[in-house]
N, C-alpha and C positions, 0 to 999 in steps of 0.2 A: 776435654771432649765434652764438661759442663757447657764452657764455656762457648764451644763451638755450637752446642747445641740449644744452648741459648741465645745465641745471634741468629742460629736460625729459623728458631720458633719464631723473632723479632719479626725476621723477612717476612714468614709469611703471613703474620701476623698485620702487617702494613700493609701485603696487596692484598688482604682480607679488605682489612679497615676500606683502604681504596674499592676496591669491589661494592661493596656496602653501599660507600659514597656515592658511586656511582647509579649504583642501583636506585640508592633512595633519592638522588637529583629527577632521574628518572620517574620513581611511581611514587615520588614523594611528594606531598601537598603543594610543596611551589612549585615543580612544574605542573601539575594539576591544575593550580592556580590559574597558570597562562595560559594553557589551553582553555580550559573552561572560560575564559576573556574571550577568546580568540575567537569558538564557538556561536559567544552572543554576542562578538561584534559583525560576524557573516549573518547570524539571523535576524540583528537590527535592522539591515539590509535588506536582506529576502523577504524579512515579512512586514516590512513597512509599509502603509497605506502607497507610499508611492508607486511600489510594485505594483498594486492596484488586488492581489489576492493573486495573480499569477496564472489566468486562466488563461487558455491553450488560444493562438488567433489575437489576443491583447497588444495593447503598449508594454503589460505588466512582462508578455513574453517576452519580447525584444531587448527589454531593460537588465530579465533574467536570464537572459543568454551572455548577453555582453557581459555583465557583470562577471558571471563563472568564466566566460571564455578567456579574457582577462586576466582572471584569476590564476588562472591553468598552465597561459603560457608563460606568465610571470616566475611560476614553479619550474618550469623546463618540462609541460609536457608538448607533444607536440596533435599536430591535426591528423585524425584516424581515417577520417570518411573515404579514401583508398577512392575523393571524386575531385579532382582539382576544378569542376564547376561548383564545386560549393561544398571549401573545404570547413571543417569544426564543424557543421549543421548540416544533421543529413533530413529534408526536407520529407514530410510524409502528408497526404492529402485523406482530409477525413471527409465524410458526410455530416451535416446537421439536419435533425430535424426541431421543427418547433413549434408547441402545441398551436393548434386555431380553433379546433372546437371541444366538445364535451358533453357529450348525452347522455342520463342515465334514468331509468325508471325500474321497478321491482313491482310486482305483483306475487298476490297468494291467493289462493283459488278465484283466479281469472278475478279480483279487488286488485285495485292501483295503490301502493303503499309510499302515504308521505313523508320525507321526508326533507331534512335541511340540507341543498344541492350541494350548499361548499363544502360537507362535509364526505362525499366523495366526488372520486377524479378518476377517469382514464385517460389513457395514453394512449397514441398508435407511432410505431415504429416507422410505417411508412405511410402515404397519403391519408388513405384511407382503410377505416377499419369498422365494419360492422355486426352486429351480433344480436339476434333476434327469440325469444322465448326461451333461452337455457336455462336450464336447472341452475341453482346455488348450489356445491357442495363442499362441507365442513372439513379440513384435511388435517388444523392442523401444522404441527411441524413437518406431516410427511410431505414425501418429493417424489424421489428417487425409487424410493418400494414401492412406490403404488402403479396398477396394471391398466393400462390404457384402458380395458373397460369401466373402469372405473372414475375417466376422467374425461375421454372422449363425449363433446359437445359440450361440457360444463362449465361454469365458471368452477373453477380450485378457490377458495376462501380459503387462504391463509395467516397464518400467526405471523407478525413481525419483528416481534419481539426478542429478535432471537441472531447467534454471529452468522448461521448458516444458511439467514436468510435468503441469500443471490440467488445461492447456488441449487436454494429450494425450487427458490420461484423459478430457472432456469431448468433444472427439472420437473418440475409441471408442466411446463409448455409443450415440451421434447419428447413429455410420454403421453401429452393428445388434452390436456386444457384447453379449452378453447378461447379462455380466456382466464389471466389471475388476479384476484384482489386479496390485498396485504390487510390487514386487521392492524391499525397503527393506534396502543395504545396512549403514549403519548401528546399534547393534542397541540405543543409546539412542537415535535419531531416530523406530526402531518404536516403542521407550516410548511417547517423547513423542506420536506419534501417535495411539497407541490409549489413554492419557488427553486428549487433545481430541476424540478422537472419540467417548470417555464421557459427557465431560460436555455433548454433546450440539452439535446444529448447529440453524441458524436458517432461515427463507427469511420473501419476503415471504409475509402471507398468499391472494395474487393468486396467486401461481409453483407452482404443485402439480407437483411433477416424479412424480408415480407412483411404481412402486414400485421403485427404480433397487439393484441389491444393485454393491457396490465393497468392496475391504478392502487388506490388507497385506501381506504375509510379509516378515517376518526373512530375510536370508540364508540363516542355519543352517535355518529353514523350508522353503526354498525349496530347500535342498538334502535334507534329505529326502526329500522327495516328490521331486523331479528327479532326483536325485545331485548332489552335491559338486562334483566334475568337468565335471559338466555344466553343470552353471549359472555355473561360471568362464568355459565357454567360449564358453559364450550369449551372458554379460555383453559381453566382447570382441568378440564377432563383432559384435555387433549398432552396435560403432563405425566399424564399415566406412561406408564410401559407396554400398557394393553389398548390403546386408543388407537381409533379405526374414523375411517372417515364420516360424515356423517350426514344426509341428505337433509338441505333446511328445509322444502316446500313451496323455498321459491325459487322462483323464475325474473330472468331480465333480460333487458333489449340495455345493449347496449351501442353507442357509438361515437368515433372518437378521427380528429383527423390533425393533418399536419403538413405544414411548409415545408419545402427542405432548399439547401443550397453549401455551400460548399466550403470546407477552412483549410490553409497551409499552416501545419505545426512541423515544428524539428523537433528533432533529436539533437543532444550534441556528443559529437566521439570523439577521443582525446588518446589517448598513448606516452607514457613516458616508456621510451624504445630499450632495451635490454640487450645486453650483446651477444647473445644465443638467441634467434627470435625462433629458428626452430625446434629449438623444442617446447614450444609451446606459449601460451599465455596467462594472467590472471586477470580475472578483469573484475571492477567494481562498478556497482551500479547505485543510482538514487533518482527518482523520477522528485522534476521540479514544479510541477503544476498545481494547482487546485481551481478552487471552484471562482475566485475572481470576486465578485458580489455578489455575497448568497444569506448576509442576514436580515436580520428584523426588521423593513425601515422605520415600525414604532419604537422602536430601540435609541434611533439615531445612529447608530457604527450600522453599518452595512459588508464593512471592506469584511474578509475572509480572510484573515491573513496567512491561517496555514502558518503559523508558527513550529508548531512539534511537524505537521503533517505539509510542508515533509523540507521545512526553513533549517529543521535541525537535521535533518540527512547530511543536506545538499551543504552543511556548515561542519560536520567530519569528514564527510569526502575533500573538499578543502582545504581541511586540516590533515587530511593522510595526504594528498599530493602535494602536500607543503612539505613533509619530513620527506616522503618519499626521494624525492626532485634531490634536496640538498645532502640525501645519504650517496655511499656509492652506488652505483651501476649495477643494476640487478642482471641476472642471467634471462629474464624467459620477461617477455613488452608486458606491460598494464595497460591494462585497457581501463577507461573512465567515460562511463556512461552517464548522462543525463537525460533521464526520457521524457517526454512528454505523456499526458495524459493518460494515467495511471489510473485516475478519478473513474474514468467512466467505459473502464473494466483491460487495463493492464492493454492499450493498443498502442502505446511507443516503444515497452518493448516487448509485444507480439511484434509489431514493426519490424524491427531490431533483429530479433531470430527469424525473421524469416529472410530477411535479406540484409545478412550481417557484415561487416566491412573482412571480415578474418572467417575460418574455415569454424564453424560451433566447436567440432572435436578435434581442432586444438587447441582449445581451452581447457587447462586442468583443475581449476580451481574459479568459480565465482562466488561473489558478496555483495548483497541485495543491504544498501541503508535508507531506514524508514522507520519515519517516526519515532525516531532516538530519544526524546528530550522530553524521560517522562520521571526517568528514578536519577536516586538520592547517591552519591558515592557510595560506595562498600555492595550494592546491593549487585547479587551473581550475577552471571548472563546464563542467559538458552539458546537453545539452537536452531531456529526454524525447519524444518524436512529434516531433525535428527532421524536416520534412519534408512533416507533415500537417494545416498548418493555415497560412496567410497571413503569420505574426507572424515568423517567423525573422527574417527581414533588420535589424528594427527590433530586437528582441531582442540579437540580436549588438551594434548599435550602445548600444544603453544598456550592455551588457556590457564592450565599448570602453573606453565614453565611465568607468566606472567603474575604471576600471585592471585588471578579471581578461580573463583568460586564458580564453576557450570551448576545450575539447578535443571530440574527434569522434571515428567512431569505432562498434563493435556495443553495447559494452558497454551504453551507456543504455538503447537500443531496446527490449534485453531487457525490461522494465520496463515499456512501455507499457500492458499489459493486464494489469496489475499492479498497478492504482491506481484510485484513488479516477476522476481525471482521463479515462480510459477512460469513464465512464457519462458525460461531456458531449464525449466526442469522439462516439461514437458516434452522437449527438446533433447532428453538423454546429457546434456549440460550439468554435471556436477555441482549446486547453486544451494547458498545457508543465508542464511541471518542469522549472525550470532550478536544479540542484544540483547541489553540489560534494559532494553524496555518491556520484555515478555517476562523478566526476571523477576521484576514484582506484580505477581496480578493485581494485587490490589490500587496500586498506583497507575497501572493500565485501566484500569475500569474504572477509577472516578477520571481519569481524562477521559476517558470514551463517553463518561455519565455527562456530562458537564461542558466539553470545550469540545469535541473532535466534531469535524465538518462544521461548526460553525464562529462566527463571529466572535468566540470567545477565548481561541487557539491565537491566541498573539505573545509578543515579548514576554510581558508581564509574568505569564502565569509560565514558563518554557521551567524546565526543571534540569540542566544543564551536567550537571556531576558527573552519574554516570556514565555521560556520554562526554566527557576528558577522559575519563579510562575506557570508554569503546577507543575510542582514535587511539589511542596506544597501543590497544588491543590487533586495531587490525593492521595498522603497521606490520606489528609482528604479521598478523597473521599473511601478511605480502610477501614480508622478508623469506617468511618459510618456505610458499609457496611459490613463489618465483626464483626461490634458485637449487637449481639443480642437484646440489651435496646435500641438502636437508630433505626435497621433495623429486629424486632421482622417475617417478615414474612419468612418459614421455606423454605428449597427449595422446588419445584416444584413436 
């Protein structure tokens, strides 16, 4: 009996060791090194100077989409646009506005205020916008909380140095501000913002924004207009929980004009066919676009390569496609979407959601991949969109089974509305970002402060250690949600 038990124990031990060996190869350093090298090879191409910063409508777009489409096809994906005239590529038309003129003057008690004109710029979203003798009110970080009576007919002067600035600006305009000026503390960031806007802004052709006036004031420009000590005091007071808007006793005349044009760009849409597509679909998404040539000419490097944002996300998307394509057929279709014009307001994702190639209610789970190349191996993962979908419990089980640690906190949730997944969440598609990029807030802040949307976001500074682990995790997530056995829930 002892011999039988000993043999049984040894047999079980051999099975366990074999299982551990398989798991070790899958999650161990050797396999992750291979994945990391693969990711780096994709980033090296997509974030190269040859691709010119991947701006929509440029030669860089053509090269990017060709590179992705060829790789996806080789991985076993097929076109999923459902449009024989446009296989793989789903076109969308954008309207382009490029600044033509900007004129600004300020007065206090009827007396004109002197300031360096290059330190204040305004822009119009339409052909021309004018505003005369409008009072300035400093609103700090307030936006949606403000009543129309506070903003109507006034120029709202806001702080730019916080993460909710885009939402704040939109809320101020929606609540009745005649114009919005943002105080930009960093002089380098101020110059960069002006370069971005001078290069033009995009909108979907059917989204007419009218003639909105908005712009920027450098800290020195704001100091000249408002007063240096007064500006610093205002910025400090805005940090208080009991801050209220402050009338500045200054009036502004603002004028801006722009020229219009049109641009055709594309989403790339493909799928890995499942054996039972009637059971719904899983969707993976990453934006392919960046800003093109946005670097400071004085630096000698004008290409904004976008290695982290978002060549890293595309690299993971490619690696996941390759691994799923080589594996057994899944039950559900898995859609892969590379979106355009994310940097200009999630335009490609919005267009996809408005005119999808599959019913949105058939998507059982969607995952967005964005700016994933900032964290080292061993970094926990955070869920952007946690609590907004019914997926959390299942996603957490997949994370745990992969040997990863999930971290919570508010940091990741700051990005819910700032990524393509938001366009799907708004239409009740259960969409998350499961990413190590937001599992290490310090690493992400370092990236945001020093490389984000600049010529410094290049291959040499990208960190793909945790991205290799995230690749394995996303393969697991897709397999889980594409399997009827592990996720029997039908499409909505």
